[in-house]
C-alpha positions in Angstrom: 0.0 0.0 0.0 1.2 3.5 -0.8 2.9 5.3 2.1 2.1 8.7 0.8 0.6 10.9 3.6 -0.7 14.4 3.7 2.5 15.5 5.5 4.7 13.9 2.8 2.7 15.6 0.0 2.9 19.0 1.7 6.6 18.7 2.5 7.3 18.8 -1.3 5.5 22.2 -1.7 7.9 25.1 -1.8 5.6 28.2 -1.3 7.3 31.3 -2.6 7.7 34.1 0.0 5.0 36.5 -0.8 5.5 40.2 -0.5 2.5 41.1 1.8 2.0 43.4 4.7 1.0 41.1 7.6 -0.4 42.8 10.8 0.3 41.1 14.0 -2.7 39.5 15.7 -5.0 36.5 15.8 -7.2 35.4 13.0 -10.2 33.1 13.5 -10.3 30.7 10.5 -13.4 28.9 9.5 -12.6 25.8 7.3 -15.4 24.3 5.2 -15.3 21.6 2.5 -17.7 20.3 -0.1 -17.6 17.6 -2.7 -18.5 19.8 -5.7 -18.8 23.6 -6.3 -22.0 24.8 -4.8 -22.6 21.5 -3.0 -23.5 21.0 0.6 -20.7 21.4 3.2 -19.4 18.1 4.5 -20.5 17.7 8.1 -18.4 14.7 9.2 -15.5 12.5 8.2 -13.0 15.3 7.5 -9.5 15.6 8.8 -7.9 19.1 8.7 -4.2 19.5 9.1 -2.7 23.0 9.4 1.0 23.4 8.7 3.3 26.5 9.2 4.8 27.5 5.9 8.2 28.1 7.5 10.3 25.0 7.6 12.0 23.9 10.8 15.6 22.9 11.4 14.9 19.5 9.8 13.6 21.2 6.6 10.0 20.1 7.4 6.8 22.0 7.6 5.7 22.0 11.3 2.2 20.7 12.0 0.3 23.4 13.9 -2.9 21.6 14.6 -5.2 18.7 13.5 -9.0 18.9 13.5 -11.5 16.1 12.9 -15.2 16.2 12.0 -16.9 18.7 9.6 -16.4 22.4 9.6 -13.1 23.4 11.3 -12.6 26.4 13.5 -9.1 27.4 14.5 -7.5 30.6 15.9 -4.1 31.3 14.3 -1.5 34.0 14.6 -1.5 36.0 11.3 0.9 34.6 8.8 1.1 32.0 6.0 -0.1 28.4 6.4 -0.7 25.3 4.3 -4.0 23.6 5.1 -4.7 20.0 4.0 -8.3 18.6 4.0 -8.6 14.8 3.9 -11.9 13.0 3.2 -11.2 9.3 3.1 -8.7 8.9 0.3 -9.6 12.3 -1.3 -7.8 15.4 -0.3 -6.8 19.0 -1.2 -4.1 21.3 0.0 -4.4 25.1 0.0 -2.1 27.9 1.0 -3.8 30.6 3.1 -2.4 34.0 4.0 -3.7 35.6 7.1 -2.8 39.3 6.7 -4.7 40.8 9.6 -6.8 39.8 12.7 -10.4 38.9 12.1 -12.6 36.2 10.8 -11.4 34.3 7.6 -13.6 31.8 5.7 -11.7 29.2 3.7 -13.7 26.8 1.5 -12.3 23.6 0.0 -13.9 21.9 -3.1 -12.5 18.4 -2.9 -13.9 17.0 -6.3 -14.6 13.7 -4.5 -17.2 11.0 -4.6 -17.8 7.5 -3.1 -17.3 4.0 -4.4 -19.1 0.9 -3.2 -17.9 -2.4 -4.5 -19.7 -5.8 -4.7 -19.4 -9.0 -6.7 -21.6 -11.9 -7.8 -21.1 -15.2 -9.5 -21.8 -15.4 -13.3 -25.5 -16.1 -13.7 -26.5 -13.5 -11.0 -25.7 -16.0 -8.3 -24.7 -15.0 -4.8 -21.2 -15.8 -3.4 -19.7 -16.1 0.1 -19.1 -12.4 1.0 -16.8 -13.4 3.9 -14.3 -14.7 1.3 -14.5 -11.6 -1.0 -12.0 -8.8 -0.9 -11.2 -5.8 -3.1 -8.1 -3.7 -3.9 -8.2 -0.3 -5.4 -5.3 1.0 -7.6 -4.7 4.1 -9.6 -5.6 3.6 -13.3 -2.4 5.0 -14.6 0.8 2.9 -14.4 4.1 4.2 -13.1 7.4 4.1 -14.8 7.9 0.4 -13.8 4.5 -0.5 -15.3 2.9 -1.0 -11.9 -0.1 0.8 -10.5 -0.1 2.7 -7.2 -2.1 0.8 -4.6 -4.6 3.2 -2.9 -6.4 0.9 -0.5 -6.5 -2.9 -0.1 -8.5 -5.7 1.5 -11.8 -3.9 1.3 -15.0 -5.8 2.3 -17.8 -5.8 -0.2 -20.4 -3.1 0.4 -17.9 -0.7 2.1 -18.1 2.9 0.9 -14.7 4.3 0.0 -14.2 8.0 -0.4 -12.0 8.9 -3.4 -11.1 11.8 -5.6 -13.0 12.0 -8.9 -11.0 9.8 -11.3 -10.7 6.4 -13.0 -9.6 3.6 -10.8 -8.4 0.0 -11.4 -10.3 -2.5 -9.2 -9.2 -6.0 -8.3 -11.7 -8.4 -6.8 -10.4 -11.5 -5.1 -12.7 -14.4 -4.3 -10.9 -16.7 -2.0 -7.1 -16.9 -2.0 -6.4 -18.9 -5.1 -7.0 -17.8 -8.7 -10.5 -16.4 -8.7 -9.6 -12.8 -9.5 -11.4 -10.3 -11.8 -10.4 -6.8 -12.7 -12.3 -3.7 -13.9 -11.7 0.0 -14.4 -14.3 2.2 -12.6 -15.0 5.9 -12.9 -15.8 7.8 -9.7 -17.8 11.0 -10.2 -17.6 14.0 -7.9 -20.6 14.3 -5.6 -22.0 10.9 -6.5 -21.9 7.4 -5.0 -20.8 4.9 -7.6 -21.9 1.3 -7.2 -19.8 -1.3 -9.1 -20.5 -5.0 -9.2 -17.9 -7.4 -10.6 -18.7 -10.8 -11.9 -16.7 -13.9 -10.9 -16.8 -17.2 -12.9 -15.8 -19.4 -10.0 -17.0 -22.0 -7.5 -15.9 -23.5 -4.1 -14.6 -27.1 -4.3 -14.3 -29.3 -1.2 -11.7 -32.0 -1.6 -11.8 -35.5 0.0 -9.5 -38.5 -0.2 -11.8 -41.5 0.3 -11.5 -45.3 0.1 -14.8 -45.5 -1.7 -17.5 -43.2 -3.0 -19.1 -41.4 -0.1 -16.6 -42.8 2.3 -15.0 -41.0 5.2 -12.3 -38.5 4.3 -8.8 -39.5 5.3 -7.0 -37.0 7.6 -3.5 -35.5 7.2 -3.8 -35.4 3.4 -1.6 -33.0 1.4 -3.3 -31.5 -1.6 -1.9 -29.9 -4.7 -4.3 -28.3 -7.3 -2.8 -28.0 -10.8 -3.8 -26.6 -14.1 -3.8 -28.8 -17.2 -0.4 -27.3 -18.0 1.0 -28.4 -14.7 1.0 -25.0 -13.0 0.5 -25.1 -9.2 -2.7 -23.2 -8.2 -2.9 -24.1 -4.5 -1.5 -26.3 -1.9 -3.4 -27.2 1.3 -3.4 -29.9 4.0 -6.5 -31.4 5.6 -9.2 -34.0 5.4 -11.7 -31.9 3.4 -10.2 -28.5 2.5 -12.4 -26.0 0.6 -10.8 -24.1 -2.2 -12.4 -21.4 -4.4 -11.2 -21.8 -8.0 -11.8 -20.0 -11.2 -13.8 -21.7 -14.0 -11.7 -24.3 -15.8 -10.1 -27.8 -15.7 -7.8 -29.0 -13.0 -6.0 -32.0 -11.5 -6.2 -32.7 -7.8 -3.2 -34.6 -6.3 -3.6 -36.1 -2.9 -0.6 -37.5 -0.9 -1.4 -39.5 2.2 0.9 -42.0 4.0 3.5 -41.8 1.3 1.0 -42.8 -1.4 -0.1 -40.4 -4.2 -3.5 -40.3 -5.8 -5.0 -37.9 -8.4 -8.2 -37.0 -10.2 -9.1 -34.6 -13.0 -12.1 -32.3 -12.4 -13.8 -29.2 -13.8 -15.1 -26.1 -12.2 -18.3 -24.5 -13.4 -19.4 -21.0 -12.2 -21.6 -21.2 -9.1 -21.5 -25.0 -8.9 -20.0 -25.6 -5.4 -19.4 -29.3 -4.9 -17.3 -32.0 -3.4 -14.4 -33.6 -5.3 -13.7 -37.1 -4.1 -10.3 -38.6 -4.9 -10.2 -42.4 -4.5 -7.4 -43.9 -2.5 -7.0 -46.9 -4.7 -3.6 -48.2 -5.7 -3.2 -49.1 -9.3 
């Protein structure tokens, strides 16, 4: 996940020294933010960070104060400051110059919206939401052809606040190969609902002596593609593995003996796969 923070962003700003006449005194600053121009002010969920524009001995901008909630009210000595407004993963930094005592209103237009992610199985079938996670990346790739990770391991149905932009979404169902991707546009001032479609199912593996028999404990499983690529390794009597649609081979090792069976995965068809412990 990216380690970029409001402080890191602001440290890179080099505000020029303005030629202004600043009267000594205290200014009462009222900070408001909204998603779009002319929209309602945001009443909660904001984090305001106020930095002094003069760098300290470590060449960093000193943090003056942090406020949380909606509208921020802060009394500051007259001078020049950098103010960062965070709203989830959206944010905006402005330089404010307080030239004289009095009340100063500063309004921030964040150009932000919300994104709510969900997923289903192909055929409009429900899936196990406890095994579903989402990651959000920037749509643009960096110089090394990778995308910047914005937030990871999101549960389905969670509303994520983001700046208006296009984002690359990764939906992971289980921990094997059931992964789908999509690009989604977030519009300022709106909640965007996006539903991704998985073509996958949950397979439960059993090593048995006969059809319908008791599963043998301490079995080591390897799930392979037709080309021999390893998809998943697990240990247990009846492990459940979510797999993407396709053909596979299940290899079971128990007591030094190896058994195998070919099987197929169809979207939404959760089922048992029995491998027979029969020596050839």
